[in-house]
N, C-alpha and C positions, 0 to 999 in steps of 0.2 A: 639630676642633681650631681654636683661635683663632690667627690669624696675629699676627706681631710688631707690625705697624702698629696693629692694634686694641688690643693690650695696652698699647702706648706711649700711645695716645690716652686710654685709660681711666685709666692711671696719671697723666697730666697733668691730666685733669679731676678726679680724686680729690684731687689736691693742693690744688685750689681750694675744695673743700667743707670748711667748718670742722668740726672734731671736738674732742672734749674735751681732746686732747693738743696741739692746734694753737694756737699763740700768738694767731692771729687770732680764734679762737673765744673764748679766755680774755679777750681785750681787749673783746669785744662782749657778754659776758655781762651780764645784769641783776644788779647787785650792790647790796645794801643797805649803807648806810654803817655801820650799827650791827651788822651781822651778818646771818644768814639767818633770824632769828626773825620769822615772819609777824606775831606779835602786837605787834611793835614798828614795823610799817609804818604810820606816822602822817603827818599833814600836815607835821610837821617833816622827815620823810624826803622828801616831795614838794618841800618848799622847797629842800632840799639839791640834789635833781635839777635843779630849775629854775635854781638859781644856777650849778650846774656846766655846764648847757647854755646859760646866759646868755639865758634866756627869762623873761618875766614870771611870777612865782609865781601870780598870779591866773588866768592862762591854764591853768596846770597844775592848780590846784585845781578850777577850773570844769570842765575836761575830765575829771578824775578823778571828780568828783561826778556828772557826766552819765553817764559810763561805768558807774559803780556802780549808778545808778538804772535805767539801761537793762538792765544785767545782771539785777538783781533782777526787773524786770518780765518779761523774757523767760524767765528761769529758772523763775519761778513758773508761767508759762503753758505752757512747753514741756518742762520736765524730765521729766514723766511720759511724754512721747512719744519721748524720746531713747533709743537702744539702749545704755544704760549699765548697767554692773554696779552692784549695790546698794552695793558698797564705794566706788565712785566717787561716787555720789550722796551717801553719808554723808560722804565727805571734803569735797565741795563745801559741804555744809550746815555742817560743822564750821568750815571756813574762813570762811564767811559770818559766823560769830559771833566769831571770834578776830582777824580782820584789822580793825583800828580803822577804816580808811577804807571798809570794805565792810559794816560792821555795819548792819543795817537800822534805819532810824530815821526 
């Protein structure tokens, strides 16, 4: 049986962990300006994030392009070695083609 001190400590710690009903979580979620459609995640969306964060758009664009290039490189080399369900692999492949900033090119 768990004593009351442990229950209280767990309850206090649980309050600090963001969850989907917690306001803190809702405020930190990654949100698209134009909605949740991945096919609309373009450089315009990145420019919006940069402006909102008050950082240079070029920094955001360069970082996004580098991240996408590295993802493609590592996904190509490692995806066959990862313990992923076929449905997950198919979802990643589908997203690679519909997310404008991630489309191979």
